[in-house]
C-alpha positions in Angstrom: 162.5 177.3 130.0 161.1 174.3 128.1 157.4 173.8 128.8 158.0 170.1 129.4 160.1 171.0 132.5 158.0 173.9 133.8 156.6 173.3 137.2 152.9 172.6 137.4 151.0 175.3 139.1 147.4 174.0 138.8 145.2 175.3 141.6 144.3 173.1 144.5 140.6 173.6 144.9 138.9 174.0 148.3 135.1 173.5 147.9 132.7 175.1 150.3 128.9 174.7 150.2 126.8 177.4 151.7 123.2 178.4 151.7 124.1 182.1 151.2 127.2 184.2 151.2 126.5 185.6 154.7 127.4 182.2 156.2 131.0 182.8 155.1 131.4 185.9 157.3 130.9 186.5 161.0 127.4 187.8 161.4 128.2 189.8 164.5 131.0 191.8 162.8 129.7 195.3 162.1 132.7 196.2 159.8 132.2 197.0 156.2 132.0 193.9 154.0 135.6 194.1 152.8 136.9 194.2 156.4 134.6 191.5 157.9 136.0 188.6 159.7 135.3 185.1 158.3 133.0 182.9 160.3 135.2 180.8 162.7 133.9 177.5 161.3 134.5 178.6 157.7 138.0 179.8 158.5 138.8 176.5 160.3 137.5 174.5 157.3 139.5 176.5 154.8 142.8 176.5 156.9 142.6 172.8 157.7 142.1 171.9 154.0 145.0 174.3 153.0 147.3 172.5 155.4 146.6 169.2 153.7 147.2 170.4 150.1 150.6 170.5 148.5 152.2 173.9 149.2 153.7 174.3 145.7 150.4 174.8 144.0 148.2 177.9 144.1 144.9 177.7 145.9 141.4 178.3 144.7 138.3 178.5 146.9 135.1 177.6 145.2 132.0 178.6 147.2 128.9 176.8 146.0 125.9 178.9 147.0 122.2 177.9 147.1 121.0 181.5 147.1 122.6 184.0 144.7 124.4 186.8 146.4 123.8 190.5 145.6 126.1 191.4 142.7 128.1 194.0 144.7 128.9 191.4 147.4 129.7 188.7 144.8 132.2 191.1 143.2 133.9 192.0 146.5 134.1 188.4 147.9 137.5 187.6 146.7 138.9 190.9 148.0 137.2 190.4 151.4 138.5 186.8 151.8 142.0 187.8 150.7 142.0 190.8 153.0 140.9 188.7 155.9 143.8 186.2 155.4 146.2 189.0 154.8 145.3 190.5 158.2 145.7 187.1 159.8 149.1 186.8 158.2 150.1 190.2 159.5 148.9 189.2 163.0 151.0 186.1 162.9 154.0 188.1 161.8 153.6 190.4 164.7 153.2 187.5 167.1 156.4 186.0 165.7 158.3 189.2 166.2 157.0 189.5 169.7 158.1 185.9 170.4 161.6 186.6 169.1 161.8 189.8 171.2 160.7 187.8 174.3 163.4 185.2 173.3 166.1 187.9 173.1 165.1 189.3 176.5 164.9 185.9 178.1 168.2 184.9 176.6 169.9 188.0 178.1 168.3 187.5 181.5 169.2 183.8 181.4 172.8 184.4 180.4 173.2 187.0 183.1 171.6 184.7 185.7 173.8 181.7 184.5 176.9 183.9 184.9 175.9 184.9 188.4 175.2 181.3 189.3 178.6 180.1 187.9 180.4 182.9 189.7 178.7 182.0 193.0 179.5 178.3 192.5 183.2 179.1 191.8 183.4 181.5 194.8 181.8 179.0 197.1 184.4 176.4 196.0 187.3 178.8 196.5 186.2 179.8 200.0 187.2 176.3 201.1 183.9 174.7 202.2 185.0 171.3 201.1 182.2 169.2 202.5 179.4 171.3 200.9 181.2 172.8 198.0 180.4 170.0 195.5 176.7 170.0 196.3 176.4 173.8 196.3 178.5 174.2 193.2 176.4 171.7 191.2 173.2 173.2 192.5 174.1 176.6 191.3 175.1 175.2 187.9 171.8 173.4 187.6 169.8 176.4 188.6 171.7 178.5 186.1 171.0 176.2 183.3 167.4 175.8 184.2 167.1 179.6 183.8 168.2 179.0 180.2 165.3 176.7 179.5 162.8 179.2 178.2 165.1 181.1 175.8 166.3 177.8 174.4 162.7 176.5 174.1 161.7 179.7 172.2 164.7 179.5 169.8 164.5 175.8 169.2 160.8 175.0 169.1 158.3 177.7 169.7 158.8 179.7 166.5 158.1 176.7 164.1 154.3 176.7 164.5 154.1 180.5 164.1 156.1 180.4 160.8 154.0 177.6 159.5 150.8 179.4 160.2 152.2 182.6 158.7 153.0 180.7 155.5 149.5 179.2 155.4 147.8 182.6 155.9 150.0 184.3 153.3 149.1 181.5 150.8 145.4 182.0 151.6 145.8 185.8 151.1 146.7 185.1 147.4 144.1 182.5 146.6 141.5 182.9 143.9 137.8 182.9 145.1 135.0 181.8 142.8 131.3 181.8 143.6 129.1 179.3 141.9 125.4 178.7 142.1 124.3 175.3 143.2 121.6 173.4 141.5 
């Protein structure tokens, strides 16, 4: 490919200023450093910036520290941040699969209930109750379609936000992390 037509993949930089590296991670998490959760405010800041940056560029997190971190922690920071976002992506993927499973079950139940409602509506009409048959028939049809509301909502709307969050977390799980020392 000609370099003039190659896509630009310059990193989008997210800058974060902290006093020391411990502010990046949840102080109550007793896990080893590599498995620690990010601080909720730090995660929200990083995720919100990521959502505003173009998705076709790689990300880079630059953490400007006032106090230099211990060398072993500095070396493990990128892996710890990537690991955290990888775990968040896996969690969103599981949540997506659970939603789709719930959608399938809801769809089966909804279709069965709709079939029963339509059958009852048709039976009621065939039994010859002319005065009430129109009202009862339409009522069963409406109730049957209302039962389809949730599966349709899942398959038409509920999965979008989960897939979007999954893409963000996967993107964050690949980002470069650089520590700098503030002046």
